[in-house]
Backbone as numpy.savetxt, mean C-alpha at the origin, in Angstrom:
# Nx Ny Nz CAx CAy CAz Cx Cy Cz
-17.09 3.99 1.69 -16.38 5.19 1.27 -16.72 5.48 -0.19
-17.03 6.69 -0.51 -17.45 7.06 -1.86 -16.31 6.94 -2.85
-16.59 6.38 -4.03 -15.57 6.26 -5.06 -15.21 7.61 -5.64
-13.99 7.72 -6.19 -13.55 8.97 -6.77 -14.37 9.29 -8.01
-14.82 10.53 -8.18 -15.50 10.94 -9.41 -14.48 11.19 -10.50
-14.95 11.67 -11.65 -14.07 11.84 -12.80 -12.91 12.78 -12.55
-13.10 13.77 -11.68 -12.04 14.77 -11.50 -10.78 14.14 -10.94
-10.87 13.16 -10.04 -9.66 12.53 -9.54 -9.34 11.27 -10.30
-10.34 10.68 -10.95 -10.07 9.52 -11.79 -9.09 9.90 -12.89
-9.13 11.15 -13.33 -8.19 11.62 -14.33 -6.75 11.48 -13.87
-6.53 11.51 -12.56 -5.21 11.34 -12.01 -4.67 9.96 -12.37
-5.58 8.98 -12.40 -5.17 7.62 -12.66 -4.59 7.49 -14.07
-5.33 7.99 -15.06 -4.89 7.83 -16.45 -3.64 8.64 -16.74
-3.59 9.87 -16.21 -2.48 10.76 -16.53 -1.18 10.28 -15.93
-1.24 9.66 -14.75 -0.01 9.34 -14.04 0.33 7.87 -14.02
-0.23 7.12 -14.96 0.04 5.68 -14.98 1.53 5.39 -15.09
2.26 6.26 -15.76 3.67 6.01 -15.99 4.53 6.28 -14.77
3.98 6.92 -13.73 4.78 7.18 -12.54 4.35 6.33 -11.38
3.56 5.28 -11.64 3.15 4.37 -10.57 4.39 3.73 -9.97
4.39 3.56 -8.65 5.54 3.01 -7.97 5.68 1.53 -8.25
6.92 1.07 -8.34 7.17 -0.37 -8.44 8.53 -0.65 -7.84
8.73 -1.86 -7.29 10.03 -2.15 -6.72 10.05 -3.43 -5.95
10.76 -3.44 -4.80 10.93 -4.68 -4.08 10.90 -4.45 -2.59
10.90 -5.57 -1.85 10.75 -5.50 -0.41 11.96 -4.91 0.27
13.15 -5.18 -0.24 14.34 -4.81 0.50 14.79 -3.37 0.27
14.64 -2.86 -0.95 15.18 -1.55 -1.23 14.17 -0.54 -1.71
12.99 -0.99 -2.17 12.00 -0.07 -2.71 12.31 0.35 -4.13
13.23 -0.34 -4.84 13.55 -0.01 -6.22 13.15 -1.18 -7.12
12.93 -0.89 -8.41 12.52 -1.92 -9.34 13.70 -2.82 -9.67
13.58 -4.14 -9.44 14.67 -5.05 -9.80 14.83 -5.12 -11.31
16.07 -5.16 -11.79 16.32 -5.18 -13.22 15.68 -6.40 -13.85
14.98 -6.18 -14.97 14.38 -7.29 -15.70 13.12 -7.84 -15.09
12.57 -7.20 -14.07 11.37 -7.72 -13.43 10.18 -7.58 -14.37
9.41 -8.65 -14.50 8.21 -8.61 -15.34 7.08 -7.95 -14.60
6.11 -7.38 -15.33 5.01 -6.67 -14.70 4.11 -7.60 -13.92
3.89 -8.84 -14.44 2.96 -9.74 -13.76 3.32 -11.17 -14.06
3.29 -12.00 -13.00 3.56 -13.41 -13.20 2.40 -14.05 -13.94
2.71 -14.87 -14.94 1.65 -15.48 -15.73 1.18 -16.80 -15.13
1.90 -17.35 -14.17 1.48 -18.58 -13.53 2.02 -18.60 -12.11
1.52 -19.52 -11.32 1.93 -19.63 -9.93 3.43 -19.91 -9.86
4.13 -19.16 -9.02 5.58 -19.28 -8.91 5.96 -19.70 -7.51
6.82 -20.72 -7.42 7.32 -21.17 -6.14 8.69 -20.55 -5.91
8.86 -19.83 -4.82 10.13 -19.19 -4.48 10.81 -19.97 -3.36
12.12 -20.04 -3.42 12.86 -20.63 -2.31 13.17 -19.59 -1.25
13.12 -18.32 -1.67 13.28 -17.21 -0.73 12.05 -16.31 -0.84
11.94 -15.35 0.04 10.79 -14.45 -0.01 10.81 -13.66 -1.32
9.67 -13.50 -1.98 9.62 -12.77 -3.25 9.81 -11.27 -3.03
10.20 -10.56 -4.08 10.32 -9.12 -4.02 8.94 -8.51 -4.21
8.53 -7.64 -3.33 7.22 -7.01 -3.40 7.31 -5.63 -4.02
6.25 -5.14 -4.66 6.25 -3.79 -5.26 6.52 -2.72 -4.22
7.36 -1.76 -4.56 7.70 -0.67 -3.64 6.50 0.19 -3.29
5.45 0.14 -4.12 4.24 0.91 -3.86 3.59 0.51 -2.54
3.94 -0.65 -2.02 3.38 -1.12 -0.76 4.16 -0.62 0.45
5.25 0.11 0.20 6.16 0.53 1.26 6.14 2.06 1.43
6.54 2.55 2.62 6.58 3.99 2.83 7.83 4.66 2.30
8.79 3.87 1.80 10.07 4.46 1.42 10.82 4.88 2.67
11.37 6.09 2.67 12.09 6.58 3.85 11.19 7.32 4.82
9.90 7.41 4.52 8.96 8.17 5.35 8.80 7.54 6.73
8.66 8.39 7.73 8.48 7.91 9.10 7.01 7.72 9.45
6.11 8.29 8.63 4.69 8.18 8.95 3.84 8.32 7.69
2.59 7.93 7.83 1.58 8.09 6.79 0.57 9.13 7.26
0.11 9.98 6.33 -0.92 10.97 6.63 -2.19 10.67 5.85
-3.33 10.85 6.51 -4.63 10.74 5.85 -5.12 12.15 5.54
-5.72 12.32 4.34 -6.25 13.62 3.92 -7.71 13.46 3.53
-8.54 14.33 4.09 -9.97 14.34 3.77 -10.20 15.43 2.73
-10.64 15.02 1.53 -10.68 15.93 0.39 -12.09 16.19 -0.12
-12.31 17.41 -0.58 -13.57 17.84 -1.18 -13.27 18.52 -2.51
-14.21 18.53 -3.47 -15.60 18.09 -3.34 -15.81 16.61 -3.56
-14.75 15.82 -3.69 -14.92 14.40 -4.00 -15.35 13.58 -2.79
-15.26 14.15 -1.58 -15.59 13.39 -0.37 -14.76 12.11 -0.34
-13.45 12.30 -0.58 -12.56 11.15 -0.73 -11.30 11.35 0.09
-10.86 10.27 0.74 -9.64 10.33 1.52 -8.45 9.86 0.72
-7.31 10.51 0.93 -6.04 10.13 0.32 -5.05 9.81 1.42
-3.97 9.12 1.06 -2.89 8.82 1.99 -1.59 9.29 1.36
-0.73 9.92 2.15 0.58 10.36 1.66 1.69 9.93 2.60
2.90 9.84 2.04 4.10 9.59 2.83 5.21 10.42 2.22
5.84 11.28 3.01 6.87 12.19 2.51 8.24 11.55 2.62
8.93 11.42 1.48 10.30 10.92 1.44 11.25 12.10 1.33
12.53 11.82 1.16 13.53 12.88 1.15 13.28 13.90 0.03
12.95 13.43 -1.18 12.78 14.34 -2.31 11.53 14.05 -3.13
10.60 13.29 -2.55 9.37 12.98 -3.28 8.24 12.66 -2.32
7.05 12.63 -2.86 5.85 12.32 -2.09 5.22 11.07 -2.67
4.90 10.10 -1.84 4.14 8.94 -2.27 2.67 9.21 -1.94
1.83 9.05 -2.94 0.42 9.40 -2.83 -0.43 8.19 -3.20
-1.39 7.86 -2.33 -2.30 6.74 -2.57 -3.73 7.24 -2.59
-4.50 6.80 -3.58 -5.94 7.04 -3.63 -6.62 5.67 -3.61
-7.92 5.64 -3.80 -8.61 4.36 -3.85 -8.23 3.55 -5.09
-7.63 4.23 -6.08 -7.39 3.59 -7.36 -5.92 3.32 -7.67
-5.03 3.57 -6.73 -3.63 3.31 -7.01 -2.70 4.23 -6.25
-1.46 4.33 -6.77 -0.45 5.11 -6.07 0.52 5.74 -7.05
1.12 6.89 -6.62 2.03 7.64 -7.48 3.15 8.23 -6.65
4.26 8.47 -7.32 5.40 9.13 -6.69 5.61 10.46 -7.39
5.49 11.56 -6.65 5.61 12.90 -7.20 6.89 13.55 -6.70
7.80 13.92 -7.59 9.04 14.59 -7.19 8.75 15.95 -6.57
9.63 16.38 -5.67 9.47 17.68 -5.02 9.76 18.80 -6.01
8.95 19.84 -5.95 9.12 21.00 -6.83 9.44 22.23 -5.98
10.08 23.22 -6.59 10.41 24.46 -5.89 9.16 25.32 -5.79
8.89 25.83 -4.58 7.71 26.66 -4.35 8.04 27.67 -3.26
7.38 28.83 -3.31 7.68 29.91 -2.36 7.25 29.56 -0.94
6.12 28.86 -0.79 5.64 28.52 0.55 5.07 27.11 0.55
5.18 26.45 1.70 4.68 25.10 1.82 5.57 24.10 1.10
5.02 22.95 0.80 5.76 21.90 0.10 4.93 21.44 -1.09
5.52 21.50 -2.26 4.80 21.13 -3.49 5.50 19.95 -4.15
4.72 18.99 -4.62 5.23 17.81 -5.31 4.48 17.69 -6.61
5.21 17.48 -7.71 4.55 17.54 -9.00 5.21 16.61 -10.01
4.36 15.99 -10.84 4.83 15.23 -11.98 3.89 15.54 -13.13
4.37 16.29 -14.11 3.51 16.71 -15.21 2.39 17.61 -14.73
1.15 17.25 -15.06 0.00 18.07 -14.70 -0.64 17.67 -13.37
0.00 16.76 -12.66 -0.51 16.30 -11.37 0.38 16.85 -10.25
-0.24 17.45 -9.24 0.55 18.01 -8.15 -0.18 17.90 -6.82
0.62 17.93 -5.76 0.11 17.93 -4.38 0.83 19.07 -3.68
0.07 20.08 -3.22 0.66 21.26 -2.58 0.18 21.31 -1.15
1.12 21.13 -0.23 0.82 21.06 1.20 1.30 22.32 1.91
0.37 22.95 2.64 0.70 24.10 3.49 0.08 23.87 4.84
0.91 23.40 5.78 0.40 23.08 7.10 -0.55 21.90 7.06
-1.74 22.08 7.64 -2.72 20.99 7.64 -3.69 21.09 6.47
-3.34 21.91 5.47 -4.16 22.05 4.26 -3.35 21.58 3.05
-4.03 21.04 2.07 -3.35 20.62 0.84 -4.29 20.80 -0.35
-3.69 20.98 -1.50 -4.45 21.11 -2.74 -3.90 20.11 -3.75
-4.79 19.30 -4.31 -4.42 18.33 -5.32 -4.93 18.85 -6.66
-4.03 18.95 -7.65 -4.41 19.44 -8.96 -4.22 18.34 -10.00
-5.22 18.18 -10.86 -5.17 17.25 -11.98 -5.72 17.97 -13.20
-5.58 17.43 -14.39 -6.13 18.08 -15.58 -7.64 18.26 -15.50
-8.32 17.52 -14.63 -9.78 17.60 -14.55 -10.28 18.48 -13.41
-9.40 19.06 -12.63 -9.87 19.92 -11.56 -8.98 19.85 -10.32
-9.51 20.39 -9.21 -8.77 20.49 -7.98 -9.54 19.85 -6.83
-8.77 19.40 -5.85 -9.33 18.91 -4.60 -8.72 19.72 -3.47
-9.55 20.13 -2.53 -9.08 20.82 -1.34 -9.11 19.82 -0.18
-7.96 19.64 0.47 -7.84 18.57 1.45 -7.44 19.09 2.83
-7.95 18.41 3.85 -7.67 18.72 5.25 -6.94 17.52 5.86
-5.86 17.81 6.59 -5.09 16.75 7.23 -5.93 16.02 8.26
-5.94 14.70 8.18 -6.67 13.87 9.14 -5.69 13.18 10.07
-5.86 11.88 10.23 -5.02 11.12 11.14 -3.62 10.90 10.59
-2.67 10.75 11.49 -1.29 10.41 11.15 -0.94 9.11 11.86
-0.29 8.20 11.13 0.12 6.93 11.74 1.61 6.71 11.48
2.34 6.39 12.54 3.75 6.08 12.38 3.91 4.82 11.55
4.82 4.84 10.59 5.05 3.67 9.75 5.62 2.53 10.59
5.11 1.33 10.35 5.64 0.16 11.05 7.07 -0.09 10.59
7.92 -0.53 11.50 9.34 -0.71 11.20 9.79 -2.14 11.48
10.95 -2.50 10.91 11.51 -3.82 11.14 11.91 -3.99 12.61
12.27 -2.90 13.27 12.61 -2.99 14.70 11.40 -3.42 15.52
10.21 -2.95 15.12 8.98 -3.32 15.83 8.51 -4.71 15.43
8.81 -5.11 14.20 8.35 -6.39 13.66 9.55 -7.12 13.04
10.42 -7.70 13.86 11.62 -8.36 13.35 11.28 -9.48 12.37
11.99 -9.51 11.25 11.83 -10.58 10.29 10.61 -10.47 9.40
9.86 -9.37 9.49 8.61 -9.21 8.73 8.82 -8.22 7.59
8.41 -8.59 6.35 8.51 -7.65 5.23 7.14 -7.08 4.83
6.05 -7.70 5.29 4.73 -7.14 5.05 3.82 -7.54 6.19
3.05 -6.54 6.65 2.12 -6.74 7.76 0.73 -6.31 7.32
-0.24 -7.20 7.46 -1.63 -6.88 7.18 -2.47 -7.17 8.41
-3.54 -6.39 8.61 -4.36 -6.61 9.80 -5.78 -6.09 9.58
-6.70 -6.64 10.38 -8.09 -6.23 10.31 -8.79 -6.47 11.64
-10.09 -6.21 11.65 -10.85 -6.26 12.89 -12.10 -7.13 12.76
-12.66 -7.44 13.91 -13.95 -8.14 14.03 -14.01 -9.42 13.22
-13.35 -10.50 13.61 -12.46 -10.56 14.78 -11.08 -10.02 14.44
-10.34 -9.60 15.43 -9.00 -9.08 15.18 -8.11 -10.16 14.57
-7.41 -9.82 13.48 -6.53 -10.76 12.81 -5.35 -10.03 12.22
-4.32 -10.79 11.88 -3.16 -10.20 11.21 -2.45 -11.27 10.40
-1.72 -10.84 9.37 -0.81 -11.72 8.64 0.55 -11.05 8.62
1.59 -11.87 8.68 2.96 -11.39 8.57 3.67 -12.25 7.53
4.26 -11.60 6.51 5.07 -12.29 5.52 6.53 -12.16 5.92
7.19 -13.29 6.06 8.60 -13.28 6.48 9.47 -12.65 5.40
10.55 -12.01 5.80 11.42 -11.33 4.83 12.42 -12.28 4.18
12.61 -13.48 4.74 13.65 -14.36 4.24 13.15 -15.68 3.68
11.82 -15.91 3.69 11.27 -17.16 3.20 9.82 -16.95 2.81
9.29 -17.74 1.84 7.88 -17.59 1.45 6.96 -18.24 2.48
6.86 -17.61 3.62 6.10 -18.13 4.74 5.20 -17.03 5.30
3.94 -17.38 5.56 2.98 -16.44 6.14 2.57 -16.91 7.53
2.57 -16.00 8.47 2.05 -16.29 9.81 0.71 -15.60 9.95
-0.33 -16.39 10.21 -1.69 -15.88 10.36 -2.08 -15.95 11.83
-2.49 -14.82 12.37 -2.92 -14.75 13.76 -4.35 -14.25 13.80
-5.20 -14.94 14.52 -6.61 -14.54 14.59 -7.12 -14.67 16.02
-8.42 -14.46 16.18 -9.06 -14.49 17.50 -8.32 -13.56 18.46
-7.99 -12.35 17.97 -7.33 -11.32 18.77 -6.03 -11.83 19.40
-5.26 -12.57 18.59 -3.93 -12.98 19.03 -3.86 -14.31 19.74
-4.97 -15.01 19.87 -4.95 -16.27 20.62 -4.68 -17.50 19.75
-4.82 -17.36 18.42 -4.60 -18.49 17.52 -3.61 -18.08 16.43
-2.58 -18.89 16.23 -1.54 -18.57 15.25 -1.18 -19.80 14.42
-1.04 -19.59 13.11 -0.59 -20.64 12.19 0.47 -20.07 11.27
1.47 -20.88 10.96 2.51 -20.50 10.01 2.43 -21.42 8.81
2.31 -20.84 7.60 2.06 -21.63 6.39 2.90 -21.12 5.23
3.44 -22.04 4.41 4.17 -21.63 3.21 3.20 -21.16 2.13
3.68 -20.28 1.23 2.82 -19.79 0.16 3.55 -19.77 -1.17
2.77 -19.67 -2.25 3.29 -19.50 -3.61 2.73 -18.19 -4.16
3.43 -17.61 -5.12 2.99 -16.37 -5.77 2.20 -16.72 -7.02
0.93 -16.32 -7.10 0.14 -16.55 -8.30 0.04 -15.30 -9.17
0.16 -14.11 -8.57 0.18 -12.85 -9.32 1.21 -11.92 -8.69
2.06 -11.32 -9.52 2.99 -10.30 -9.06 3.01 -9.21 -10.12
2.24 -8.15 -9.91 2.12 -7.06 -10.87 2.75 -5.82 -10.26
4.02 -5.57 -10.60 4.74 -4.44 -10.01 4.14 -3.11 -10.40
3.71 -2.99 -11.66 3.19 -1.71 -12.15 1.91 -1.32 -11.43
1.01 -2.29 -11.23 -0.27 -2.01 -10.57 -0.16 -2.10 -9.06
0.95 -2.64 -8.54 1.06 -2.81 -7.10 0.11 -3.87 -6.57
0.01 -4.98 -7.31 -0.93 -6.04 -6.93 -0.18 -7.36 -6.77
-0.48 -8.06 -5.67 0.15 -9.34 -5.37 -0.93 -10.30 -4.90
-0.90 -11.54 -5.41 -1.79 -12.59 -4.93 -0.94 -13.78 -4.52
-1.14 -14.23 -3.29 -0.41 -15.37 -2.75 -1.40 -16.49 -2.44
-0.97 -17.74 -2.64 -1.81 -18.89 -2.35 -1.01 -19.93 -1.59
-1.75 -20.86 -0.98 -1.08 -21.85 -0.14 -0.16 -22.76 -0.96
0.98 -23.10 -0.38 1.89 -24.05 -1.00 1.65 -25.46 -0.46
0.74 -25.58 0.48 0.38 -26.86 1.07 -1.10 -27.10 0.82
-1.44 -28.12 0.04 -2.82 -28.35 -0.36 -3.75 -28.72 0.78
-3.22 -29.00 1.94 -4.06 -29.41 3.06 -4.98 -28.29 3.54
-4.55 -27.05 3.39 -5.40 -25.93 3.83 -5.30 -24.80 2.80
-6.41 -24.55 2.09 -6.41 -23.51 1.07 -6.47 -22.13 1.71
-5.68 -21.21 1.19 -5.83 -19.80 1.53 -5.37 -18.96 0.36
-5.85 -17.75 0.31 -5.42 -16.80 -0.72 -5.32 -15.42 -0.07
-4.24 -14.72 -0.35 -4.03 -13.36 0.13 -3.93 -12.45 -1.07
-4.78 -11.46 -1.15 -4.74 -10.47 -2.22 -4.32 -9.13 -1.63
-3.22 -8.59 -2.13 -2.69 -7.31 -1.66 -2.74 -6.33 -2.82
-3.37 -5.17 -2.62 -3.52 -4.17 -3.68 -3.12 -2.79 -3.15
-2.29 -2.09 -3.89 -1.91 -0.75 -3.48 -3.12 0.18 -3.58
-3.21 1.11 -2.64 -4.31 2.07 -2.63 -4.62 2.50 -1.21
-5.18 3.68 -1.08 -5.51 4.22 0.24 -6.41 3.26 1.01
-6.03 2.97 2.24 -6.81 2.08 3.10 -6.83 2.67 4.50
-7.97 2.51 5.17 -8.13 3.10 6.49 -8.70 2.06 7.46
-8.04 1.90 8.58 -8.49 0.98 9.61 -9.95 1.27 9.96
-10.80 0.24 9.94 -12.24 0.48 10.12 -12.65 0.70 11.56
-11.68 0.70 12.49 -12.00 1.04 13.88 -11.44 2.41 14.26
-10.19 2.68 13.86 -9.54 3.92 14.23 -9.36 4.89 13.07
-9.52 4.42 11.84 -9.35 5.29 10.68 -7.91 5.59 10.35
-6.97 4.80 10.86 -5.55 5.06 10.58 -5.21 4.71 9.13
-4.32 5.50 8.51 -4.02 5.32 7.08 -2.96 4.25 6.79
-3.18 3.53 5.69 -2.26 2.51 5.20 -2.16 2.63 3.68
-1.08 2.08 3.08 -0.91 2.17 1.62 -1.42 0.96 0.84
-2.04 -0.01 1.51 -2.47 -1.21 0.81 -3.73 -1.79 1.43
-4.55 -2.41 0.55 -5.74 -3.14 0.99 -5.43 -4.63 0.95
-5.87 -5.36 1.96 -5.56 -6.78 2.08 -6.85 -7.57 2.21
-6.97 -8.62 1.41 -8.11 -9.54 1.52 -7.56 -10.95 1.72
-7.94 -11.58 2.83 -7.50 -12.93 3.15 -8.70 -13.87 3.08
-8.57 -14.93 2.28 -9.59 -15.98 2.20 -9.00 -17.26 2.77
-9.60 -17.77 3.83 -9.06 -18.94 4.50 -10.18 -19.62 5.30
-10.16 -20.95 5.30 -11.15 -21.68 6.08 -12.59 -21.37 5.71
-12.82 -21.03 4.45 -14.17 -20.72 4.01 -14.64 -19.33 4.42
-13.78 -18.53 5.03 -14.12 -17.17 5.46 -13.25 -16.16 4.71
-13.76 -14.93 4.62 -12.99 -13.85 4.00 -12.81 -12.71 4.99
-11.58 -12.24 5.10 -11.23 -11.16 6.01 -10.67 -10.00 5.20
-11.09 -8.78 5.53 -10.63 -7.59 4.83 -9.95 -6.64 5.82
-8.84 -6.05 5.38 -8.14 -5.12 6.25 -7.14 -4.29 5.45
-6.16 -3.74 6.15 -5.15 -2.86 5.55 -3.77 -3.42 5.82
-2.78 -2.93 5.07 -1.43 -3.43 5.28 -0.35 -2.47 4.83
0.89 -2.84 5.14 2.04 -2.00 4.83 3.29 -2.87 4.68
4.09 -2.59 3.65 5.37 -3.23 3.52 6.35 -2.65 4.53
7.26 -3.49 5.01 8.24 -3.08 6.03 9.63 -3.35 5.49
10.37 -2.30 5.20 11.73 -2.44 4.70 12.72 -2.47 5.87
13.91 -3.05 5.65 14.92 -3.10 6.73 15.30 -1.71 7.19
């Protein structure tokens, strides 16, 4: 997928202050939370994850195919704001009053949706976008006890982070092999929406890197708000993921 050129890269610098941050249970920033853990942290309960990894109150994610950047974006509409993900991060844009369609704006950055068309404006220019695939957001009802779900293909695999304990369930070989392993947090950067988890049991090394940003299933093209990289058993697996709130 082609990287964003300068016209949308400007979105990154201008809107750094509105990047989403928060936790797994409510999607809000916990009081006193530091931007990034400076060392590996062992939790007795499941850690709070950045809200940027979650859909908020949105029922679905939308993919947008944009020109002239030849770049896809992902959005999720909440009650009074829009969550927007690009390859370089994520932003929350409050809803603005507009005569037609739905407009979301924060400063000089805006997303104006009219039907299956949208226009993204930044200080460096505009993007014209066409609605692509829509994916229903994964829910706790569908995945009981799970606060984050990541998955990929070839071979089919998935990870599930439990909502009540620092435990990861890894399923591979298209669902035929499953392992449950404890983990520790080595990086927790709420502002950037980045999390790195590592094994809490030295017998089997693994590392999970979760980064906020537009991600698309490489078989179906379905949109997700996070990119997931799993390193385990000397192999590396890449896929997409989504936080799941109660």
